[in-house]
DRENLO-466586 format. One record per residue (C-alpha): residue number from 1; residue in one letter; x, z, y. Coordinates in steps of 0.001 Angstrom, whole numbers, plus 500000, padded with zeros to 6 digits. Last residue first. Layout:
! residues N
@k NUM&r A&u X&w Z&v Y
...
***
This chain:
! residues 431
@k 431&r P&u 534320&w 498342&v 515134
@k 430&r K&u 533226&w 496679&v 511878
@k 429&r F&u 529475&w 495959&v 511848
@k 428&r G&u 528028&w 495598&v 508338
@k 427&r Q&u 524389&w 496034&v 509319
@k 426&r A&u 524360&w 499680&v 508143
@k 425&r L&u 527362&w 500276&v 510455
@k 424&r L&u 525331&w 498916&v 513374
@k 423&r W&u 522358&w 501165&v 512581
@k 422&r G&u 524575&w 504259&v 512399
@k 421&r R&u 526243&w 503299&v 515689
@k 420&r I&u 522795&w 502939&v 517298
@k 419&r V&u 521654&w 506354&v 516010
@k 418&r R&u 524752&w 508237&v 517195
@k 417&r G&u 524923&w 506411&v 520525
@k 416&r Q&u 521261&w 507068&v 521245
@k 415&r E&u 521749&w 510765&v 520474
@k 414&r V&u 524819&w 511060&v 522722
@k 413&r T&u 523095&w 509112&v 525489
@k 412&r L&u 524027&w 505478&v 525934
@k 411&r G&u 525901&w 504353&v 529039
@k 410&r A&u 528781&w 502701&v 527240
@k 409&r L&u 527807&w 501007&v 524002
@k 408&r A&u 528979&w 497522&v 524965
@k 407&r Q&u 532244&w 498882&v 526444
@k 406&r E&u 533005&w 501076&v 523442
@k 405&r A&u 532187&w 498188&v 521081
@k 404&r P&u 534616&w 495770&v 522686
@k 403&r E&u 532878&w 492756&v 524262
@k 402&r T&u 532008&w 489199&v 523176
@k 401&r R&u 529954&w 489516&v 519994
@k 400&r L&u 529029&w 493110&v 520810
@k 399&r R&u 527365&w 491900&v 523997
@k 398&r R&u 524978&w 489610&v 522142
@k 397&r V&u 524125&w 492373&v 519658
@k 396&r L&u 523270&w 494713&v 522560
@k 395&r P&u 521055&w 492147&v 524302
@k 394&r A&u 519099&w 491612&v 521043
@k 393&r L&u 518916&w 495301&v 520107
@k 392&r E&u 516672&w 496762&v 522790
@k 391&r I&u 517481&w 500479&v 523049
@k 390&r G&u 514590&w 502962&v 522822
@k 389&r Q&u 516065&w 504758&v 519805
@k 388&r V&u 516212&w 501378&v 518005
@k 387&r H&u 514676&w 498245&v 519488
@k 386&r W&u 513104&w 494911&v 518590
@k 385&r I&u 513851&w 494537&v 514896
@k 384&r G&u 513104&w 491218&v 513184
@k 383&r L&u 510511&w 489695&v 510911
@k 382&r P&u 513166&w 489101&v 508232
@k 381&r Q&u 514087&w 492825&v 508236
@k 380&r D&u 516264&w 493417&v 505153
@k 379&r A&u 518632&w 490487&v 505770
@k 378&r T&u 518472&w 491008&v 509525
@k 377&r I&u 516668&w 489198&v 512361
@k 376&r V&u 517283&w 490757&v 515781
@k 375&r V&u 514341&w 490550&v 518167
@k 374&r E&u 513654&w 488786&v 521456
@k 373&r A&u 510172&w 489514&v 522749
@k 372&r E&u 506536&w 488485&v 522373
@k 371&r D&u 503451&w 490638&v 522854
@k 370&r V&u 500841&w 492209&v 520567
@k 369&r F&u 499002&w 494877&v 522545
@k 368&r G&u 498845&w 498668&v 522840
@k 367&r E&u 501800&w 499116&v 525173
@k 366&r R&u 504082&w 496633&v 523386
@k 365&r L&u 503893&w 495611&v 519727
@k 364&r V&u 506179&w 492709&v 518826
@k 363&r P&u 505697&w 489026&v 518004
@k 362&r A&u 508918&w 486991&v 517707
@k 361&r R&u 511628&w 485389&v 519822
@k 360&r E&u 514815&w 484992&v 517831
@k 359&r I&u 518272&w 486554&v 517589
@k 358&r R&u 520134&w 486121&v 514314
@k 357&r L&u 522355&w 488508&v 512352
@k 356&r A&u 524693&w 486705&v 509913
@k 355&r N&u 527878&w 488017&v 511574
@k 354&r F&u 526742&w 491584&v 510975
@k 353&r D&u 526494&w 491013&v 507229
@k 352&r A&u 524597&w 493541&v 505107
@k 351&r A&u 524120&w 492677&v 501436
@k 350&r A&u 520553&w 491776&v 500507
@k 349&r H&u 518056&w 494378&v 499303
@k 348&r A&u 515137&w 492998&v 497292
@k 347&r F&u 517367&w 490105&v 496247
@k 346&r V&u 515540&w 486776&v 496058
@k 345&r A&u 514947&w 485596&v 492485
@k 344&r D&u 511215&w 484959&v 492846
@k 343&r P&u 507753&w 486513&v 492383
@k 342&r W&u 508204&w 487271&v 489478
@k 341&r Q&u 511252&w 487259&v 487179
@k 340&r R&u 511019&w 490626&v 485397
@k 339&r R&u 507239&w 490419&v 485294
@k 338&r A&u 506687&w 487492&v 482934
@k 337&r Q&u 509344&w 488545&v 480418
@k 336&r W&u 508206&w 492145&v 480364
@k 335&r F&u 504621&w 491492&v 479310
@k 334&r P&u 505478&w 488473&v 477152
@k 333&r Q&u 508001&w 490397&v 474995
@k 332&r E&u 511316&w 488565&v 474857
@k 331&r L&u 513309&w 491057&v 476941
@k 330&r W&u 511932&w 494078&v 475106
@k 329&r R&u 514723&w 496656&v 475234
@k 328&r Q&u 516145&w 495898&v 478679
@k 327&r E&u 513777&w 497823&v 481002
@k 326&r D&u 515585&w 497735&v 484367
@k 325&r A&u 514126&w 494261&v 484970
@k 324&r Y&u 510648&w 495775&v 485298
@k 323&r F&u 511915&w 498065&v 488068
@k 322&r D&u 513534&w 495054&v 489745
@k 321&r R&u 510289&w 493069&v 489672
@k 320&r G&u 508393&w 496010&v 491180
@k 319&r I&u 510792&w 496137&v 494146
@k 318&r R&u 510478&w 492375&v 494475
@k 317&r A&u 506673&w 492589&v 494640
@k 316&r F&u 506866&w 495358&v 497272
@k 315&r R&u 509058&w 493234&v 499525
@k 314&r L&u 507012&w 490098&v 498912
@k 313&r F&u 503750&w 491816&v 499839
@k 312&r L&u 505262&w 493468&v 502900
@k 311&r Q&u 506587&w 490097&v 504067
@k 310&r E&u 503226&w 488386&v 503658
@k 309&r V&u 501277&w 491192&v 505356
@k 308&r R&u 503674&w 491273&v 508314
@k 307&r Q&u 503667&w 487511&v 508700
@k 306&r R&u 499856&w 487342&v 508777
@k 305&r H&u 499482&w 490288&v 511168
@k 304&r F&u 502019&w 488987&v 513697
@k 303&r R&u 500789&w 485394&v 513435
@k 302&r Q&u 497229&w 486547&v 514120
@k 301&r A&u 498386&w 488403&v 517227
@k 300&r L&u 500414&w 485427&v 518487
@k 299&r A&u 497530&w 483006&v 517929
@k 298&r A&u 495118&w 485358&v 519725
@k 297&r R&u 497374&w 485872&v 522741
@k 296&r E&u 494996&w 484134&v 525166
@k 295&r P&u 492287&w 486330&v 523648
@k 294&r K&u 493748&w 489357&v 525465
@k 293&r R&u 491096&w 492061&v 525207
@k 292&r L&u 489461&w 491379&v 521844
@k 291&r L&u 492292&w 489721&v 519901
@k 290&r T&u 494856&w 492072&v 521433
@k 289&r N&u 492887&w 495216&v 520557
@k 288&r I&u 492402&w 493894&v 517022
@k 287&r V&u 496163&w 493404&v 516603
@k 286&r V&u 496785&w 496866&v 518058
@k 285&r P&u 494245&w 498360&v 515651
@k 284&r A&u 495915&w 496482&v 512734
@k 283&r Q&u 499233&w 498311&v 513173
@k 282&r L&u 498497&w 501042&v 510641
@k 281&r A&u 496682&w 498777&v 508191
@k 280&r S&u 499264&w 496670&v 506338
@k 279&r S&u 501609&w 499574&v 505574
@k 278&r L&u 498660&w 501924&v 505064
@k 277&r S&u 497530&w 499987&v 502002
@k 276&r Q&u 501064&w 499909&v 500602
@k 275&r F&u 501416&w 503663&v 501068
@k 274&r I&u 498078&w 504269&v 499351
@k 273&r G&u 499019&w 501999&v 496437
@k 272&r N&u 502246&w 503827&v 495664
@k 271&r G&u 505159&w 501646&v 494672
@k 270&r S&u 506165&w 498462&v 492858
@k 269&r L&u 504949&w 499784&v 489479
@k 268&r P&u 501337&w 499688&v 490727
@k 267&r D&u 501462&w 495861&v 491050
@k 266&r V&u 500406&w 494822&v 494526
@k 265&r A&u 497205&w 494240&v 496438
@k 264&r M&u 497444&w 492314&v 499687
@k 263&r A&u 494822&w 491652&v 502352
@k 262&r A&u 491809&w 493329&v 500719
@k 261&r D&u 494257&w 495840&v 499234
@k 260&r G&u 494890&w 497251&v 502702
@k 259&r V&u 493727&w 495230&v 505683
@k 258&r R&u 491706&w 492076&v 506330
@k 257&r I&u 490886&w 490970&v 509895
@k 256&r W&u 487927&w 489452&v 511734
@k 255&r H&u 486872&w 487904&v 515054
@k 254&r A&u 489706&w 485476&v 515950
@k 253&r G&u 490891&w 485276&v 512363
@k 252&r C&u 493103&w 487330&v 510049
@k 251&r V&u 494173&w 487733&v 506430
@k 250&r Q&u 493794&w 484308&v 504876
@k 249&r P&u 495551&w 483271&v 501639
@k 248&r S&u 495036&w 486797&v 500234
@k 247&r L&u 498114&w 488073&v 498395
@k 246&r I&u 497319&w 489381&v 494907
@k 245&r A&u 499361&w 491496&v 492457
@k 244&r T&u 497238&w 492067&v 489371
@k 243&r S&u 496162&w 495693&v 488961
@k 242&r S&u 492634&w 495000&v 487746
@k 241&r R&u 490563&w 497992&v 486785
@k 240&r A&u 489375&w 499570&v 483537
@k 239&r H&u 487835&w 503046&v 483538
@k 238&r L&u 487654&w 505086&v 480351
@k 237&r Q&u 486185&w 508543&v 479795
@k 236&r L&u 486842&w 511437&v 477402
@k 235&r D&u 484358&w 514255&v 478068
@k 234&r N&u 486378&w 516758&v 476037
@k 233&r E&u 489789&w 515882&v 474656
@k 232&r P&u 490737&w 519123&v 472904
@k 231&r G&u 494347&w 520119&v 472333
@k 230&r A&u 497644&w 519107&v 470862
@k 229&r A&u 500305&w 518607&v 473489
@k 228&r F&u 499642&w 516489&v 476609
@k 227&r F&u 503276&w 515711&v 477416
@k 226&r A&u 504596&w 515962&v 473859
@k 225&r R&u 501951&w 513591&v 472504
@k 224&r A&u 502455&w 511244&v 475470
@k 223&r V&u 506228&w 511041&v 474929
@k 222&r A&u 505837&w 510584&v 471158
@k 221&r S&u 503478&w 507673&v 471771
@k 220&r G&u 501090&w 506800&v 468920
@k 219&r Q&u 498552&w 509297&v 470245
@k 218&r R&u 498260&w 507226&v 473404
@k 217&r R&u 497858&w 503982&v 471482
@k 216&r Q&u 495206&w 505508&v 469221
@k 215&r R&u 493315&w 506943&v 472188
@k 214&r C&u 493463&w 503568&v 473946
@k 213&r Y&u 491948&w 501873&v 470869
@k 212&r D&u 489208&w 504492&v 470676
@k 211&r L&u 488256&w 503781&v 474313
@k 210&r L&u 488462&w 500017&v 473862
@k 209&r Q&u 486158&w 499710&v 470822
@k 208&r T&u 482895&w 499222&v 472759
@k 207&r K&u 484582&w 497060&v 475399
@k 206&r G&u 486006&w 494562&v 472949
@k 205&r P&u 489529&w 494838&v 471559
@k 204&r L&u 492715&w 494256&v 473569
@k 203&r G&u 495157&w 491599&v 472375
@k 202&r A&u 497712&w 492563&v 475039
@k 201&r S&u 498953&w 488986&v 475619
@k 200&r A&u 496505&w 487567&v 478159
@k 199&r V&u 495547&w 490625&v 480230
@k 198&r D&u 499063&w 492085&v 480310
@k 197&r V&u 499077&w 495876&v 480178
@k 196&r T&u 499016&w 499015&v 482337
@k 195&r W&u 498062&w 502227&v 480499
@k 194&r Q&u 496781&w 505106&v 482586
@k 193&r W&u 496670&w 508582&v 481030
@k 192&r Y&u 494943&w 511360&v 482946
@k 191&r C&u 494227&w 514971&v 481998
@k 190&r Q&u 492140&w 517624&v 483774
@k 189&r G&u 493183&w 521006&v 482337
@k 188&r D&u 492723&w 523140&v 485469
@k 187&r A&u 496490&w 523123&v 486081
@k 186&r R&u 496384&w 519364&v 486364
@k 185&r R&u 497762&w 516813&v 483936
@k 184&r A&u 499329&w 513446&v 484607
@k 183&r M&u 500240&w 510270&v 482789
@k 182&r W&u 501521&w 506879&v 483838
@k 181&r A&u 501898&w 504291&v 481078
@k 180&r W&u 503814&w 501052&v 480632
@k 179&r G&u 503236&w 497684&v 479005
@k 178&r D&u 503665&w 495829&v 475711
@k 177&r E&u 506695&w 497545&v 474207
@k 176&r L&u 506120&w 500736&v 476164
@k 175&r S&u 507720&w 502194&v 479302
@k 174&r E&u 506814&w 505790&v 480077
@k 173&r V&u 505990&w 507600&v 483325
@k 172&r A&u 505306&w 511330&v 483692
@k 171&r S&u 503290&w 513896&v 485627
@k 170&r A&u 502971&w 517693&v 485705
@k 169&r T&u 500705&w 520578&v 486718
@k 168&r T&u 500876&w 523526&v 484334
@k 167&r G&u 498195&w 524621&v 481882
@k 166&r P&u 494433&w 524491&v 481365
@k 165&r T&u 493374&w 522935&v 478012
@k 164&r G&u 491930&w 519424&v 478151
@k 163&r Q&u 489174&w 517690&v 480043
@k 162&r W&u 489423&w 513906&v 479835
@k 161&r R&u 490466&w 510804&v 481751
@k 160&r N&u 491708&w 507470&v 480403
@k 159&r L&u 492586&w 504786&v 482984
@k 158&r L&u 493129&w 501276&v 481640
@k 157&r S&u 495181&w 499198&v 484072
@k 156&r V&u 494831&w 495410&v 483900
@k 155&r T&u 497382&w 492709&v 484722
@k 154&r E&u 497298&w 488967&v 485279
@k 153&r P&u 500863&w 487966&v 486177
@k 152&r G&u 501227&w 487695&v 489978
@k 151&r R&u 498867&w 485937&v 492288
@k 150&r L&u 499399&w 484081&v 495587
@k 149&r G&u 496202&w 482886&v 497294
@k 148&r K&u 493333&w 481376&v 495325
@k 147&r G&u 490734&w 481323&v 498050
@k 146&r L&u 489005&w 483770&v 500364
@k 145&r A&u 488270&w 486344&v 497664
@k 144&r P&u 485375&w 488728&v 498245
@k 143&r A&u 486494&w 492341&v 498862
@k 142&r Q&u 486307&w 494488&v 495714
@k 141&r R&u 490105&w 494546&v 495492
@k 140&r G&u 490206&w 496705&v 498582
@k 139&r R&u 487038&w 497111&v 500601
@k 138&r A&u 488905&w 497033&v 503932
@k 137&r E&u 487451&w 493984&v 505686
@k 136&r V&u 487414&w 494706&v 509426
@k 135&r L&u 484700&w 492793&v 511267
@k 134&r F&u 484421&w 492115&v 515012
@k 133&r D&u 481251&w 491320&v 516963
@k 132&r A&u 479318&w 493105&v 514246
@k 131&r R&u 475620&w 493088&v 513410
@k 130&r L&u 474159&w 495443&v 510844
@k 129&r A&u 471254&w 494893&v 508440
@k 128&r T&u 468700&w 497667&v 508031
@k 127&r R&u 469132&w 499727&v 504882
@k 126&r G&u 468199&w 499671&v 501202
@k 125&r E&u 471267&w 497693&v 500129
@k 124&r L&u 473117&w 496436&v 503177
@k 123&r E&u 473266&w 492931&v 504676
@k 122&r I&u 476035&w 492492&v 507250
@k 121&r R&u 475521&w 489894&v 509981
@k 120&r H&u 478789&w 488889&v 511614
@k 119&r G&u 479163&w 487477&v 515125
@k 118&r A&u 477522&w 484827&v 517313
@k 117&r V&u 479842&w 482055&v 516100
@k 116&r S&u 478736&w 482892&v 512572
@k 115&r P&u 479753&w 485112&v 509642
@k 114&r H&u 477197&w 486225&v 507026
@k 113&r V&u 478325&w 489236&v 504989
@k 112&r T&u 476510&w 490031&v 501761
@k 111&r L&u 475299&w 493009&v 499710
@k 110&r V&u 477316&w 495880&v 501157
@k 109&r R&u 476535&w 499125&v 499371
@k 108&r A&u 475624&w 502067&v 501576
@k 107&r E&u 476926&w 505326&v 503035
@k 106&r I&u 477063&w 504668&v 506793
@k 105&r L&u 479741&w 506464&v 508823
@k 104&r E&u 479745&w 506439&v 512626
@k 103&r V&u 483284&w 507311&v 513719
@k 102&r G&u 483472&w 510223&v 516166
@k 101&r A&u 487013&w 511344&v 515297
@k 100&r L&u 485735&w 514508&v 513601
@k 99&r R&u 483450&w 512402&v 511413
@k 98&r L&u 486286&w 510087&v 510390
@k 97&r D&u 488559&w 512981&v 509442
@k 96&r E&u 485650&w 514505&v 507485
@k 95&r R&u 485154&w 511227&v 505663
@k 94&r L&u 488804&w 511107&v 504701
@k 93&r G&u 488604&w 514697&v 503474
@k 92&r R&u 485787&w 513810&v 501113
@k 91&r D&u 487902&w 510910&v 499829
@k 90&r F&u 490864&w 513225&v 499178
@k 89&r S&u 488709&w 515684&v 497267
@k 88&r P&u 487317&w 512872&v 495081
@k 87&r R&u 490797&w 511288&v 494866
@k 86&r D&u 492674&w 514334&v 493579
@k 85&r L&u 496081&w 513526&v 495021
@k 84&r L&u 499028&w 514521&v 492850
@k 83&r Y&u 502311&w 515090&v 494643
@k 82&r E&u 505483&w 513936&v 492878
@k 81&r I&u 508635&w 516054&v 492955
@k 80&r N&u 511795&w 514061&v 492412
@k 79&r Q&u 512796&w 512488&v 489135
@k 78&r A&u 513447&w 513991&v 485719
@k 77&r H&u 515268&w 511937&v 483109
@k 76&r Q&u 514700&w 510152&v 479821
@k 75&r Q&u 516470&w 507044&v 478616
@k 74&r G&u 515224&w 504430&v 476144
@k 73&r N&u 514747&w 501795&v 478827
@k 72&r W&u 512423&w 504133&v 480733
@k 71&r S&u 511124&w 507651&v 480039
@k 70&r V&u 510514&w 509340&v 483404
@k 69&r Q&u 509433&w 512936&v 484002
@k 68&r R&u 507746&w 513850&v 487294
@k 67&r Q&u 507850&w 517441&v 488540
@k 66&r S&u 504500&w 518263&v 490099
@k 65&r P&u 503146&w 519231&v 493521
@k 64&r L&u 499341&w 519344&v 493937
@k 63&r T&u 497768&w 517719&v 496979
@k 62&r A&u 494077&w 517355&v 497820
@k 61&r D&u 493003&w 520448&v 499701
@k 60&r A&u 494036&w 519695&v 503292
@k 59&r L&u 495353&w 516183&v 502716
@k 58&r A&u 492175&w 514297&v 503615
@k 57&r Q&u 491616&w 516712&v 506498
@k 56&r N&u 494894&w 515560&v 508072
@k 55&r L&u 494314&w 511810&v 508048
@k 54&r G&u 495732&w 511200&v 511543
@k 53&r A&u 497710&w 508079&v 510620
@k 52&r G&u 500949&w 510046&v 510926
@k 51&r R&u 499542&w 512595&v 508493
@k 50&r L&u 498926&w 509832&v 505972
@k 49&r A&u 502407&w 508385&v 506522
@k 48&r E&u 503981&w 511830&v 506047
@k 47&r L&u 502083&w 512325&v 502782
@k 46&r V&u 503234&w 508897&v 501615
@k 45&r R&u 506881&w 509721&v 502356
@k 44&r V&u 506513&w 513020&v 500487
@k 43&r S&u 505712&w 510941&v 497413
@k 42&r V&u 502383&w 510090&v 495811
@k 41&r G&u 500744&w 510368&v 492391
@k 40&r E&u 497067&w 509455&v 492204
@k 39&r L&u 494280&w 511189&v 490285
@k 38&r A&u 490953&w 509579&v 489624
@k 37&r A&u 487267&w 510392&v 489422
@k 36&r F&u 484954&w 507402&v 489125
@k 35&r R&u 482338&w 505704&v 491279
@k 34&r R&u 484057&w 506106&v 494629
@k 33&r W&u 481419&w 506641&v 497295
@k 32&r E&u 480147&w 503542&v 499031
@k 31&r S&u 481314&w 502535&v 502473
@k 30&r V&u 480265&w 501263&v 505875
@k 29&r L&u 482234&w 502247&v 508991
@k 28&r T&u 480889&w 501928&v 512522
@k 27&r V&u 483451&w 502085&v 515323
@k 26&r G&u 483273&w 502654&v 519081
@k 25&r Y&u 486517&w 501640&v 520706
@k 24&r G&u 488652&w 503802&v 522999
@k 23&r L&u 492148&w 502947&v 521771
@k 22&r R&u 492302&w 506269&v 519904
@k 21&r R&u 489003&w 505297&v 518249
@k 20&r L&u 490575&w 502026&v 517098
@k 19&r G&u 493456&w 503883&v 515432
@k 18&r L&u 491043&w 506263&v 513713
@k 17&r A&u 489004&w 503363&v 512320
@k 16&r V&u 492116&w 501451&v 511221
@k 15&r A&u 493449&w 504508&v 509361
@k 14&r A&u 490055&w 505080&v 507703
@k 13&r G&u 489817&w 501473&v 506493
@k 12&r A&u 493337&w 501586&v 505039
@k 11&r P&u 492992&w 505076&v 503484
@k 10&r G&u 489680&w 504180&v 501792
@k 9&r A&u 486465&w 504035&v 503787
@k 8&r G&u 485522&w 500373&v 503222
@k 7&r L&u 483821&w 497786&v 505437
@k 6&r I&u 484738&w 498353&v 509077
@k 5&r V&u 482288&w 497343&v 511797
@k 4&r I&u 483276&w 496799&v 515433
@k 3&r A&u 480509&w 496223&v 517992
@k 2&r T&u 482228&w 495461&v 521309
@k 1&r M&u 480746&w 497504&v 524132
***
């Protein structure tokens, strides 16, 4: 049996563990408990991704629906329903999902990891060291850096949490002159206000004055005052954490892999952190399976994971950039100026052009392993698309360049024809 050890029991580490168990591997997972209570807003899409990963217990008692209010660029509007995940409840559910799947869970702090040709030796605080043939690094931003990598503007998020007066569940987002704030309140009166600012230009006071400073900034916002209303702020706490966008320069080797925020951590404005973590983790079990059982495809498997992480990082970074660019009131302020043009000027969503589609050989996932096949490269899918509704696209695109559409699409079922025609129209195809 291959000894596989996963460091970190967040959504990314848990998803990889469950995926490996479905492939028949024994898995040991090492994790500490979260040291602070937090609330996280997610969309229906995130809930579906969590269920798809098999994290059902994690969602059992952890979601509260709320209407999210947005105050951005001087305009206020209500967006779709946001679901609030209570992270302590969510984390307990994650561990129950792992237990039910037969994952060995060790609650301990990792001191050091010593890699060698014989495997990985993992030193734990107060426990016997572990040995791993294969290591999954899923400790998020706490994972040791492997080099400089690609970094966005240095950013910190200051989370304020306190007990207020019970009321209705709600959440809101507000842009500020030198940053932006996300706020939420639960029906039981738990209140959260997270202020995201630039490390260099914010002029933050020392640690002992930071809590009072955040209170003053919060009370100076008309949106925050109206959202929380006047009331007690019992047990007011502050937790500071980095939210700088970081792409690790190395994300995979022959006997190890990085997933979730350990591979790429993005700015919180670019989307939900749980969804981003799952995006780089859900297909990692197949990569690991290939590395262990088909070592002749090791280079292909590593290329698949590396390219996927890089493209996901850039996609999310560009989405965040465009949200920052929507705020037009403080163009010269350092916070907004740095973020409205990073990481590049490439469009997050390029115009569709059927004639620009390319066919290339690229890594794909086939029957539990990384394989190689012809894919169609599109503006929005630079890594390529292999098939839609069970139909391989490369042969179809070739035929459409020389044959009438009805002839090329003949033989498809009604449902296949409907989905394929929709995909072609989205790519700019003109019948």
